C-alpha positions as CSV (number, residue, x, y, z in Angstrom):
1,M,-85.4,-41.9,19.7
2,N,-86.0,-38.8,17.8
3,S,-84.6,-36.8,20.7
4,F,-81.5,-39.0,20.6
5,F,-80.9,-38.4,16.9
6,A,-81.6,-34.7,17.4
7,R,-78.9,-34.4,20.0
8,K,-76.5,-36.4,17.8
9,Y,-76.9,-34.0,15.0
10,V,-76.5,-31.0,17.3
11,V,-73.3,-32.4,18.8
12,S,-71.9,-33.3,15.4
13,G,-72.7,-29.9,14.1
14,I,-70.9,-28.3,17.0
15,F,-67.8,-30.4,16.3
16,I,-67.9,-29.7,12.6
17,A,-68.3,-25.9,13.3
18,I,-65.3,-26.0,15.6
19,T,-63.3,-28.0,13.1
20,L,-64.1,-25.6,10.3
21,T,-63.2,-22.6,12.5
22,L,-59.9,-24.1,13.4
23,V,-59.1,-25.0,9.8
24,A,-60.1,-21.4,8.7
25,R,-58.0,-19.9,11.4
26,L,-55.0,-22.1,10.5
27,F,-55.5,-21.2,6.8
28,Y,-55.5,-17.5,7.7
29,L,-52.5,-17.7,9.9
30,Q,-50.4,-19.8,7.6
31,I,-51.5,-18.5,4.2
32,I,-52.9,-15.0,4.6
33,D,-51.5,-13.4,7.8
34,D,-47.6,-13.2,7.8
35,S,-47.3,-11.5,11.2
36,Y,-46.4,-14.7,12.9
37,I,-43.8,-15.5,10.2
38,H,-42.2,-12.1,10.9
39,S,-42.4,-12.8,14.6
40,A,-40.7,-16.1,14.2
41,N,-38.2,-14.7,11.9
42,S,-37.4,-11.9,14.4
43,N,-36.0,-14.5,16.7
44,V,-33.4,-15.6,14.1
45,M,-33.2,-12.4,12.0
46,R,-31.8,-8.9,12.8
47,K,-32.6,-5.9,10.7
48,V,-29.6,-3.7,10.5
49,I,-30.0,-0.1,9.2
50,V,-27.4,0.9,6.7
51,Y,-26.8,4.6,7.1
52,P,-25.7,6.4,3.9
53,A,-22.6,8.5,3.8
54,R,-23.3,12.2,3.6
55,G,-21.9,14.0,0.6
56,V,-18.3,15.1,0.8
57,I,-17.7,18.9,0.5
58,L,-14.7,20.1,-1.5
59,D,-13.1,23.5,-2.0
60,R,-12.9,25.1,-5.4
61,K,-9.7,23.3,-6.2
62,G,-10.9,19.9,-5.1
63,K,-9.4,19.9,-1.7
64,V,-11.4,18.2,1.1
65,L,-13.2,20.5,3.5
66,V,-15.6,17.9,5.0
67,Q,-15.4,14.1,4.8
68,N,-16.8,11.1,6.6
69,E,-15.2,8.7,9.1
70,P,-16.7,5.5,10.5
71,V,-18.2,5.2,14.0
72,Y,-20.3,2.5,15.7
73,D,-23.6,2.8,17.6
74,L,-23.9,0.1,20.3
75,M,-27.4,-1.4,20.2
76,V,-29.2,-3.4,22.9
77,T,-32.3,-5.6,23.1
78,P,-33.0,-5.6,26.9
79,R,-34.8,-9.0,27.2
80,E,-31.9,-10.7,25.6
81,V,-29.3,-9.4,28.0
82,K,-28.2,-12.1,30.4
83,E,-25.6,-12.1,33.2
84,I,-22.6,-10.1,31.9
85,D,-19.4,-8.7,33.4
86,T,-20.6,-5.2,33.9
87,A,-17.2,-3.9,35.1
88,L,-15.5,-5.1,31.9
89,F,-18.3,-3.9,29.7
90,C,-18.2,-0.4,31.2
91,K,-14.4,-0.3,30.9
92,L,-14.5,-1.2,27.2
93,I,-16.9,1.6,26.2
94,D,-15.7,4.1,28.8
95,I,-18.8,4.6,30.9
96,D,-19.4,4.1,34.7
97,K,-21.8,1.7,36.4
98,E,-24.4,4.4,37.0
99,G,-24.3,5.3,33.3
100,F,-24.8,1.6,32.5
101,I,-27.9,1.3,34.7
102,K,-29.4,4.6,33.4
103,R,-28.9,3.5,29.8
104,M,-30.5,0.1,30.4
105,E,-33.5,1.6,32.1
106,K,-34.0,3.9,29.2
107,A,-33.8,1.0,26.7
108,R,-36.4,-1.0,28.7
109,V,-38.7,2.0,28.7
110,H,-38.3,2.2,24.9
111,S,-39.0,-1.5,24.5
112,P,-37.8,-4.7,26.2
113,Y,-38.1,-6.6,22.9
114,R,-36.8,-4.1,20.3
115,A,-33.3,-2.9,19.8
116,S,-32.4,0.7,20.7
117,I,-29.2,2.7,20.9
118,F,-27.3,2.0,24.1
119,E,-24.3,4.2,23.4
120,K,-23.7,6.4,20.3
121,Q,-20.7,6.9,18.1
122,L,-18.0,4.5,19.5
123,S,-14.7,5.3,17.8
124,V,-13.0,2.7,15.6
125,R,-10.5,2.2,18.4
126,T,-13.2,1.6,21.1
127,W,-15.0,-0.7,18.7
128,A,-11.9,-2.7,18.1
129,Q,-11.4,-3.2,21.8
130,Y,-15.0,-4.1,22.4
131,Q,-15.1,-6.5,19.5
132,E,-12.7,-8.9,21.2
133,Y,-15.2,-9.5,24.0
134,Q,-18.4,-9.1,22.1
135,Y,-19.4,-12.8,22.4
136,Q,-19.6,-12.3,26.2
137,F,-22.3,-9.6,26.0
138,R,-25.5,-11.3,24.7
139,G,-28.2,-8.8,23.7
140,F,-25.7,-6.2,22.5
141,Y,-24.6,-5.6,18.9
142,V,-22.9,-2.8,16.9
143,Q,-24.4,-0.8,14.0
144,K,-22.0,1.0,11.7
145,R,-22.5,4.6,10.6
146,T,-20.4,7.6,9.6
147,I,-19.9,11.0,11.1
148,R,-18.5,14.2,9.7
149,S,-14.8,15.0,10.0
150,Y,-13.1,18.4,9.2
151,P,-9.4,17.8,8.3
152,D,-8.4,21.5,8.6
153,S,-10.9,22.6,11.3
154,I,-11.9,25.7,9.3
155,A,-15.0,27.5,8.0
156,A,-17.3,26.4,10.8
157,Q,-20.0,28.9,10.1
158,F,-20.0,28.2,6.4
159,L,-20.0,24.4,6.7
160,G,-22.3,24.1,9.7
161,Y,-22.9,20.9,11.7
162,V,-25.2,17.9,12.0
163,S,-27.0,16.5,15.0
164,E,-29.6,13.8,15.7
165,V,-33.2,14.4,14.7
166,N,-35.8,15.4,17.2
167,D,-39.5,14.7,17.2
168,K,-40.3,17.9,15.3
169,D,-37.8,17.0,12.6
170,I,-39.4,13.6,12.2
171,E,-42.9,15.1,12.0
172,R,-41.9,17.8,9.5
173,S,-40.2,15.1,7.2
174,N,-43.4,13.2,6.7
175,G,-41.8,10.0,7.8
176,F,-38.4,10.3,6.0
177,Y,-36.4,10.7,9.2
178,R,-36.5,8.1,12.0
179,S,-35.2,8.1,15.5
180,G,-31.4,7.9,15.3
181,D,-31.0,9.7,11.9
182,Y,-28.9,12.8,11.6
183,I,-29.8,16.2,10.0
184,G,-28.0,19.3,9.0
185,R,-28.5,22.0,11.7
186,S,-26.6,25.0,10.2
187,G,-24.5,26.2,7.3
188,V,-24.5,24.3,4.0
189,E,-25.2,21.1,5.9
190,R,-28.6,22.6,6.5
191,S,-29.1,24.4,3.2
192,Y,-28.3,21.4,1.1
193,E,-29.7,18.7,3.5
194,D,-32.0,17.2,0.9
195,L,-29.1,16.6,-1.5
196,I,-26.3,15.5,0.8
197,R,-28.2,13.3,3.3
198,G,-28.5,10.3,1.0
199,K,-31.0,7.4,1.6
200,R,-30.8,4.7,4.2
201,G,-30.8,1.0,3.4
202,V,-31.5,-2.2,5.4
203,N,-29.6,-5.5,5.7
204,N,-31.4,-8.6,7.1
205,L,-28.9,-10.9,8.9
206,M,-29.4,-14.4,10.4
207,V,-28.3,-14.6,14.0
208,D,-28.0,-17.6,16.5
209,A,-29.2,-17.9,20.0
210,L,-26.3,-15.8,21.2
211,N,-27.2,-13.0,18.8
212,R,-24.2,-13.7,16.6
213,P,-24.4,-13.0,12.9
214,K,-24.7,-16.3,10.9
215,G,-25.1,-15.0,7.4
216,V,-27.5,-13.0,5.1
217,F,-31.2,-13.8,5.3
218,M,-32.7,-15.2,2.1
219,E,-29.5,-14.3,0.2
220,G,-30.3,-10.6,0.5
221,K,-33.6,-10.8,-1.3
222,Y,-35.2,-8.4,1.1
223,D,-32.2,-6.1,1.6
224,T,-32.2,-2.5,0.3
225,L,-29.1,-0.6,-0.6
226,A,-28.1,2.7,1.0
227,V,-27.6,5.6,-1.4
228,A,-24.8,8.1,-0.6
229,G,-25.6,11.8,-0.6
230,E,-24.5,14.1,-3.4
231,G,-21.1,15.7,-3.1
232,L,-20.7,19.5,-3.1
233,V,-18.0,21.6,-4.7
234,S,-17.8,24.9,-2.8
235,S,-16.5,28.1,-4.1
236,L,-14.2,28.5,-1.1
237,D,-10.4,28.7,-1.6
238,K,-9.1,26.6,1.3
239,D,-5.7,28.3,1.5
240,L,-7.2,31.8,1.4
241,Q,-9.7,30.8,4.1
242,I,-7.0,29.5,6.4
243,L,-5.1,32.8,5.9
244,G,-8.2,34.8,6.7
245,E,-9.0,32.9,9.9
246,N,-5.4,33.3,11.1
247,L,-5.4,37.1,10.4
248,M,-8.7,37.4,12.3
249,K,-7.6,35.4,15.3
250,N,-8.4,37.2,18.6
251,K,-10.6,39.7,16.8
252,L,-14.3,40.2,16.4
253,G,-15.5,40.7,12.8
254,S,-15.7,39.3,9.3
255,I,-13.9,38.8,6.0
256,V,-15.9,38.1,2.8
257,A,-14.2,37.8,-0.5
258,I,-16.2,37.3,-3.8
259,E,-15.2,36.6,-7.4
260,P,-17.1,39.4,-9.2
261,A,-17.5,37.6,-12.5
262,T,-19.5,34.7,-10.8
263,G,-20.6,35.8,-7.4
264,E,-18.7,32.8,-5.9
265,I,-17.5,33.4,-2.4
266,L,-13.7,32.8,-2.1
267,A,-13.3,33.4,1.6
268,Y,-16.0,33.4,4.4
269,V,-14.5,34.3,7.8
270,S,-16.6,34.8,10.9
271,S,-14.5,35.6,14.0
272,P,-14.3,34.3,16.6
273,S,-15.0,30.9,15.2
274,Y,-14.7,27.4,16.6
275,N,-13.3,24.0,15.6
276,P,-16.2,22.3,13.7
277,N,-14.9,18.9,15.0
278,M,-16.2,20.0,18.4
279,M,-19.7,19.4,17.1
280,V,-18.9,15.8,16.3
281,G,-18.8,12.8,18.6
282,R,-20.0,11.8,22.1
283,Q,-19.0,15.2,23.6
284,S,-20.8,17.4,21.0
285,G,-23.7,18.2,23.3
286,N,-21.4,19.5,26.0
287,N,-19.3,21.4,23.5
288,Y,-22.4,23.0,22.1
289,M,-23.3,24.4,25.5
290,K,-19.8,25.7,26.0
291,L,-20.0,27.6,22.7
292,L,-23.5,28.8,23.5
293,K,-22.3,30.4,26.8
294,D,-19.1,31.9,25.3
295,D,-19.3,35.7,25.6
296,T,-17.6,36.2,22.2
297,K,-20.5,34.3,20.5
298,P,-18.6,31.9,18.2
299,L,-21.8,30.4,16.9
300,F,-22.9,33.9,15.6
301,N,-22.6,34.0,11.8
302,R,-21.3,37.5,11.5
303,P,-20.9,37.8,7.7
304,I,-24.7,37.4,7.2
305,Q,-26.2,38.2,10.6
306,A,-24.2,41.1,12.0
307,S,-25.3,44.6,10.9
308,Y,-23.0,47.6,11.2
309,P,-23.0,51.2,10.0
310,P,-20.8,51.0,6.9
311,G,-19.1,54.3,7.5
312,S,-17.2,55.9,4.7
313,V,-17.3,52.9,2.4
314,F,-20.9,53.9,1.8
315,K,-19.7,57.1,0.0
316,V,-19.1,54.9,-3.1
317,V,-22.8,54.1,-3.3
318,S,-23.7,57.8,-2.7
319,A,-21.4,58.9,-5.5
320,L,-22.9,56.5,-8.0
321,T,-26.6,56.9,-7.1
322,A,-26.2,60.7,-7.1
323,Q,-24.8,60.7,-10.6
324,Q,-27.6,58.4,-11.8
325,A,-30.1,60.8,-10.3
326,G,-28.4,63.7,-12.2
327,V,-27.7,65.8,-9.1
328,I,-23.9,65.7,-9.5
329,D,-21.5,64.7,-12.2
330,R,-17.8,63.9,-12.5
331,N,-17.0,67.7,-12.6
332,T,-19.1,68.7,-9.6
333,V,-17.0,70.6,-7.0
334,F,-17.9,71.3,-3.3
335,F,-15.9,73.3,-0.9
336,C,-14.8,71.6,2.3
337,P,-14.0,73.9,5.3
338,H,-13.2,70.9,7.6
339,G,-16.9,70.0,7.9
340,Y,-20.5,70.4,6.7
341,S,-22.9,72.9,8.2
342,Y,-26.6,72.0,8.1
343,G,-29.9,72.9,9.7
344,G,-29.4,76.7,9.3
345,G,-26.1,76.5,11.1
346,R,-27.4,74.6,14.0
347,G,-25.6,71.4,13.1
348,W,-22.1,70.5,12.0
349,M,-20.8,67.3,10.5
350,G,-17.1,67.3,10.8
351,C,-14.6,66.1,8.2
352,T,-11.2,64.6,8.9
353,H,-9.3,67.4,7.1
354,Y,-9.6,70.7,5.4
355,H,-10.0,69.6,1.8
356,G,-10.9,72.9,0.2
357,S,-12.4,72.7,-3.3
358,T,-13.0,69.0,-3.9
359,T,-14.1,67.1,-7.0
360,L,-16.0,63.8,-7.1
361,Q,-12.9,61.8,-7.8
362,R,-10.9,63.4,-5.0
363,S,-13.8,63.1,-2.6
364,V,-13.6,59.3,-2.9
365,A,-9.8,59.2,-2.6
366,V,-9.6,61.4,0.5
367,S,-13.0,60.3,2.0
368,C,-14.5,63.8,2.3
369,N,-17.5,63.9,4.6
370,T,-18.4,67.4,3.5
371,Y,-18.8,66.4,-0.2
372,Y,-21.3,63.8,0.7
373,G,-23.2,66.0,3.0
374,F,-23.8,68.4,0.1
375,T,-24.6,65.5,-2.2
376,Y,-27.2,64.0,0.1
377,A,-28.8,67.5,0.6
378,K,-29.2,67.8,-3.2
379,M,-30.7,64.3,-3.4
380,I,-33.3,65.1,-0.6
381,D,-33.8,68.9,-0.8
382,G,-32.9,69.8,-4.4
383,R,-35.3,67.7,-6.5
384,G,-38.5,69.7,-6.1
385,L,-40.1,67.0,-3.9
386,S,-41.1,66.8,-0.2
387,G,-38.5,65.3,2.0
388,P,-40.2,61.9,2.4
389,K,-40.8,61.5,-1.4
390,A,-37.3,62.5,-2.3
391,Y,-36.0,60.1,0.4
392,D,-38.0,57.3,-1.0
393,L,-36.3,57.8,-4.4
394,W,-32.9,57.9,-2.7
395,R,-33.7,54.8,-0.7
396,N,-34.9,52.8,-3.8
397,A,-31.7,53.6,-5.6
398,V,-29.6,52.5,-2.6
399,T,-31.5,49.2,-2.2
400,Q,-30.6,48.2,-5.7
401,F,-27.0,47.8,-4.4
402,G,-28.2,45.0,-2.1
403,I,-28.7,47.2,1.0
404,G,-31.7,46.8,3.2
405,H,-32.7,43.3,1.9
406,K,-31.4,39.8,1.8
407,L,-29.1,38.9,-1.1
408,G,-30.2,35.3,-1.2
409,I,-27.0,33.5,-0.2
410,D,-27.2,29.7,0.1
411,L,-27.0,29.8,3.9
412,P,-29.8,29.8,6.5
413,G,-30.3,32.9,8.8
414,E,-29.3,35.7,6.5
415,K,-30.3,39.1,7.8
416,P,-31.4,42.1,5.6
417,G,-29.6,44.8,7.4
418,L,-31.4,48.1,8.0
419,L,-32.3,51.0,5.8
420,P,-35.3,52.9,7.4
421,T,-38.3,53.9,5.3
422,S,-39.5,57.5,5.1
423,D,-42.4,56.5,7.4
424,F,-39.8,55.8,10.2
425,Y,-38.6,59.4,10.1
426,T,-42.1,60.8,9.7
427,K,-43.2,59.0,12.8
428,R,-40.0,60.0,14.7
429,Y,-40.4,63.7,14.0
430,G,-44.2,63.8,14.2
431,N,-44.8,65.2,10.7
432,D,-43.6,64.9,7.1
433,K,-41.9,68.3,6.9
434,W,-38.4,66.9,7.6
435,R,-35.5,67.4,5.2
436,S,-31.9,66.2,4.7
437,S,-30.7,67.8,7.9
438,F,-32.8,65.5,10.0
439,N,-30.9,62.4,8.9
440,I,-27.7,63.8,7.4
441,S,-25.6,61.1,9.0
442,L,-26.9,58.6,6.4
443,S,-24.9,60.5,3.8
444,I,-21.6,59.0,5.2
445,G,-23.0,55.6,6.2
446,Q,-23.8,56.4,9.8
447,G,-27.0,56.9,11.7
448,E,-29.7,54.3,11.4
449,M,-28.2,52.5,8.5
450,G,-26.8,49.0,9.0
451,I,-25.4,46.5,6.4
452,T,-23.9,43.1,6.7
453,P,-20.3,42.3,5.7
454,L,-21.7,40.2,2.8
455,Q,-23.5,43.2,1.5
456,M,-20.3,45.3,1.8
457,A,-18.4,42.7,-0.3
458,N,-21.2,42.6,-2.8
459,I,-21.1,46.4,-3.3
460,M,-17.5,46.0,-4.3
461,A,-18.4,43.2,-6.7
462,I,-20.9,45.6,-8.3
463,V,-18.3,48.4,-8.7
464,A,-15.8,45.9,-10.1
465,N,-18.4,44.8,-12.7
466,K,-19.5,48.4,-13.4
467,G,-23.1,48.0,-12.6
468,F,-24.2,44.4,-11.8
469,Y,-23.7,41.4,-9.6
470,Y,-24.4,37.7,-9.3
471,R,-26.0,36.5,-6.1
472,P,-23.2,35.6,-3.7
473,H,-23.1,31.9,-3.1
474,L,-20.9,29.2,-1.5
475,I,-21.7,26.1,-3.5
476,K,-20.6,26.3,-7.2
477,G,-21.4,22.7,-8.2
478,I,-23.7,19.8,-7.0
479,G,-23.0,16.1,-7.7
480,A,-20.8,14.5,-10.2
481,Q,-22.0,16.8,-12.9
482,K,-21.2,19.9,-10.7
483,I,-24.6,21.4,-11.5
484,A,-25.0,25.1,-10.5
485,K,-28.3,26.5,-9.2
486,K,-30.1,28.6,-11.7
487,E,-30.6,31.6,-9.3
488,F,-26.8,31.9,-9.0
489,T,-26.2,32.4,-12.7
490,E,-28.6,35.3,-13.2
491,K,-27.2,38.8,-13.6
492,V,-28.7,41.4,-11.2
493,S,-28.5,45.1,-12.2
494,A,-27.7,47.8,-9.6
495,G,-29.6,50.5,-11.4
496,V,-26.6,52.8,-12.2
497,D,-25.4,53.1,-15.8
498,E,-21.9,51.9,-16.6
499,R,-20.7,55.3,-17.7
500,Y,-20.9,56.6,-14.1
501,Y,-18.4,54.1,-12.6
502,P,-15.0,55.1,-14.1
503,V,-14.7,58.3,-12.0
504,V,-15.5,56.5,-8.8
505,I,-13.2,53.6,-9.6
506,Q,-10.4,56.1,-10.3
507,G,-11.1,57.7,-6.9
508,M,-10.8,54.3,-5.3
509,S,-7.6,53.6,-7.1
510,D,-6.2,57.0,-5.9
511,A,-7.3,56.1,-2.4
512,V,-4.9,53.2,-2.4
513,N,-2.2,54.1,-4.9
514,T,-1.5,57.9,-4.3
515,P,0.1,59.4,-1.2
516,E,-3.0,61.6,-0.6
517,G,-5.3,58.6,-0.5
518,T,-6.6,57.2,2.8
519,A,-5.4,53.7,2.0
520,W,-1.9,54.6,0.7
521,A,-0.3,52.3,3.3
522,N,-2.3,49.3,2.0
523,R,-1.1,49.3,-1.6
524,I,0.2,46.1,-3.2
525,P,3.4,46.1,-5.4
526,G,2.5,45.2,-8.9
527,I,-1.3,45.2,-8.4
528,E,-3.6,48.1,-8.9
529,M,-6.1,47.6,-6.1
530,C,-9.1,49.9,-5.9
531,G,-10.3,50.4,-2.3
532,K,-12.0,52.5,0.3
533,T,-11.3,52.8,4.0
534,G,-13.9,53.4,6.7
535,T,-14.1,54.0,10.4
536,A,-17.6,53.3,11.6
537,Q,-18.6,55.1,14.8
538,N,-19.5,52.8,17.7
539,P,-21.4,54.3,20.6
540,H,-20.4,51.3,22.8
541,G,-16.6,51.5,22.6
542,E,-13.8,51.9,20.1
543,N,-14.8,52.6,16.5
544,H,-15.0,49.7,14.0
545,A,-12.4,49.4,11.3
546,V,-13.7,48.8,7.7
547,F,-12.0,48.3,4.4
548,F,-13.3,47.1,1.1
549,A,-11.7,46.8,-2.3
550,F,-11.4,44.9,-5.6
551,A,-8.4,43.9,-7.7
552,P,-6.9,44.1,-10.1
553,R,-8.6,47.2,-11.7
554,E,-8.8,45.6,-15.1
555,N,-10.6,42.3,-15.2
556,P,-11.1,42.1,-11.5
557,K,-10.6,38.7,-9.8
558,I,-11.5,39.4,-6.2
559,A,-13.8,41.8,-4.3
560,I,-13.3,41.9,-0.5
561,A,-14.8,43.4,2.6
562,V,-13.1,43.4,6.0
563,F,-14.7,44.5,9.2
564,V,-12.9,44.5,12.5
565,E,-14.9,45.5,15.5
566,N,-13.6,47.9,18.1
567,A,-10.2,48.2,16.3
568,G,-10.2,51.9,15.3
569,Y,-9.1,53.2,11.9
570,G,-9.9,51.2,8.8
571,G,-6.6,51.9,7.1
572,T,-4.7,50.7,10.1
573,W,-6.3,47.4,10.8
574,A,-8.9,46.3,8.2
575,G,-6.8,47.6,5.3
576,P,-3.7,45.5,5.9
577,I,-5.8,42.3,6.3
578,A,-7.6,43.0,3.0
579,S,-4.3,43.7,1.3
580,M,-2.7,40.5,2.4
581,M,-5.8,38.5,1.4
582,V,-5.8,40.0,-2.1
583,E,-2.1,39.5,-2.7
584,K,-2.3,35.9,-1.5
585,Y,-5.1,35.1,-3.9
586,L,-3.7,36.9,-6.9
587,K,0.0,36.1,-6.5
588,D,0.1,33.3,-3.9
589,T,2.5,35.4,-1.8
590,I,2.5,38.1,0.8
591,T,5.1,41.0,0.5
592,A,3.7,43.2,3.4
593,P,6.6,44.2,5.8
594,K,7.1,41.7,8.6
595,Y,6.3,44.3,11.2
596,I,2.9,44.9,9.7
597,Q,2.2,41.2,9.5
598,D,3.3,40.7,13.1
599,R,1.1,43.6,14.3
600,I,-2.0,42.1,12.7
601,Y,-1.3,38.5,13.8
602,K,-0.6,39.6,17.4
603,A,-3.4,42.1,17.8
604,N,-6.1,41.1,20.3
605,F,-9.4,43.0,20.3
606,L,-11.5,40.5,22.2
607,P,-13.4,42.0,25.1
608,A,-12.2,41.2,28.6
609,P,-14.1,38.2,30.2
610,K,-17.0,39.3,32.2
611,K,-16.6,39.0,36.0
612,V,-19.5,37.6,37.9
613,V,-19.8,39.3,41.2
614,E,-22.0,37.5,43.8
615,P,-23.9,39.9,46.1
616,K,-22.9,39.7,49.7
617,A,-25.5,38.5,52.2
618,K,-25.4,41.7,54.3
619,D,-26.0,43.8,51.1
620,V,-29.1,41.7,50.3
621,K,-30.5,42.2,53.8
622,K,-30.2,46.0,53.6
623,T,-32.1,46.2,50.3
624,D,-35.6,47.5,51.1
625,S,-38.7,47.9,48.8
626,V,-38.1,51.6,48.4
627,K,-34.6,51.2,47.2
628,S,-35.6,48.4,44.9
629,K,-38.2,50.6,43.3
630,T,-35.7,53.4,42.9
631,D,-33.2,51.1,41.3
632,T,-35.9,49.8,38.9
633,L,-36.9,53.2,37.9
634,K,-33.3,54.2,37.4
635,S,-32.6,51.1,35.2
636,K,-35.7,51.9,33.1
637,R,-34.5,55.5,32.6
638,Q,-31.1,54.2,31.6
639,L,-32.6,51.7,29.1
640,A,-34.8,54.5,27.7
641,A,-31.8,56.7,27.2
642,L,-30.0,53.9,25.4
643,T,-32.8,53.0,23.1
644,K,-34.2,56.5,22.4
645,P,-33.4,57.5,18.8
646,K,-30.7,60.1,18.6
647,E,-31.5,63.5,17.1
648,T,-29.4,64.3,14.1
649,I,-29.3,68.0,14.7
650,V,-26.9,68.8,17.5
651,H,-25.0,71.9,18.7
652,H,-21.5,72.7,17.4
653,S,-20.0,71.8,20.8
654,E,-21.4,68.3,20.7
655,I,-20.4,67.7,17.1
656,K,-16.9,68.9,17.8
657,R,-16.7,66.6,20.8
658,R,-17.8,63.6,18.7
659,Y,-15.4,64.1,15.8
660,E,-12.3,65.1,17.8
């Protein structure tokens, strides 16, 4: 009997324990754990990401440079897809059957139960066609978003482009970005990404068994609003930009125009360029590869990444820094016998003309190489210091003009240019006994010096301001309040006193506005433009044409630098382009003779397309190991010859050959 009652209590205890466990589990599932609620809701609820509109970008006058237009991402949940008319579906969204199968397999790998993108960026027209038959394609739905649109197809390197985030972008963002988001890749789209990207939202929609929307879930209680990105007001003048890009068509080079009083960039031309709309839409990937393989490098941002010898335009910097150092003044005269002799008569730096006795003002106007050879020699050899120590003083003065370091423009990828240190020459020559004759070509902006077109334009802004500049920038206002970044409102000194500028400015005015000046052909009626021509030597082909200027002389409104690769003389090609740009900006007209305009517009300095020659089979068979080794050694010697630093001191015959 006792055994019977004992078993009874044991069995009862087991049933009670099971009951309590079930009750506890039900309590947990229904009251505490909401995962099953969400799972149930997912069968009748669809979370739709609401992508924010990126901030619109305007020019300085409020004209649209970049705007947004709607597109539609086609989403799919593989397990919900039933029997559909595949042929009709493919026709509606313009894909083939193989493409359909490939996309479905990719979606299943991602998740059979979760929605993923089946096809990106359907146009409004494609979406409208698809929408009529949407009810036939269970498991598919459309998610709206916006993409960039460029009404005038200009300023590609300045504006940049956006593309879908990758795994590294998502990782670096600490969870802000998710798969399917877009991010700025270049230009101001990248520089101001944090401001113009906005913040995504979520809409929770009720759907029926056929995945058709049936209203808002819980009256939008759990929805979040998307926040649009901040708008940007750029410093660019759209009309001036369009003119610049037309003038540089079929040419390699750059135009940079700056407002001296603010540092705002008025025109930013990198040529060749590309249509920024190519980087938008379903063909953007293919278009990117085409641009990447283009021999003219349209993706290369020349104004801030190309480095060139400045040529004669550097004489302006030489004239100012030498005055500040006290080695010359406005009355200093040097005699020009058609060139400058250095190194004890072993070297000769030719000059374009026999200038005779030349003053500082006239040396700028006629671009006298000899004058600046003497000036550089006094800077390096005539200050009672060793060559390296004197050179360091000279270099420090030059760098204050923005040469040899980044200016801090609001674009990614800016390069500093090149201005070698004294250690570079000490290492090259094996000791520290070198003097001005060892790198005399620096005196006229040649040799190892390289500066960017942006730095060239900034030098002109410094001269226009008589001694200072504001960091060049492309965005003048952010958001509705048009807030300016603090670093772009700070005045930066160039280290040369204001009293040393008038004589140089007068020389630049003479260069343009007097018959003896090198830029006489580029003068503008009714405007006193101060400018300087340059012809930078190019060991790989025709010389580069350079011109930079500011105008008007009093209360300057624009400083400009024009660089045309492989074009020849600065006054012939770069000068007219700058002249037309300046006149357009100041007077909204162009009075240059039609034959000059036609010559500039029609000129083509693009390199000939490279021909790919496939080796013949019989030629390959004849190649033996000995010949291969010989060719390898030969190519190495050629490479060494190309990369070996050139000696500055050369014989008269070689110098004469170079300058004739």
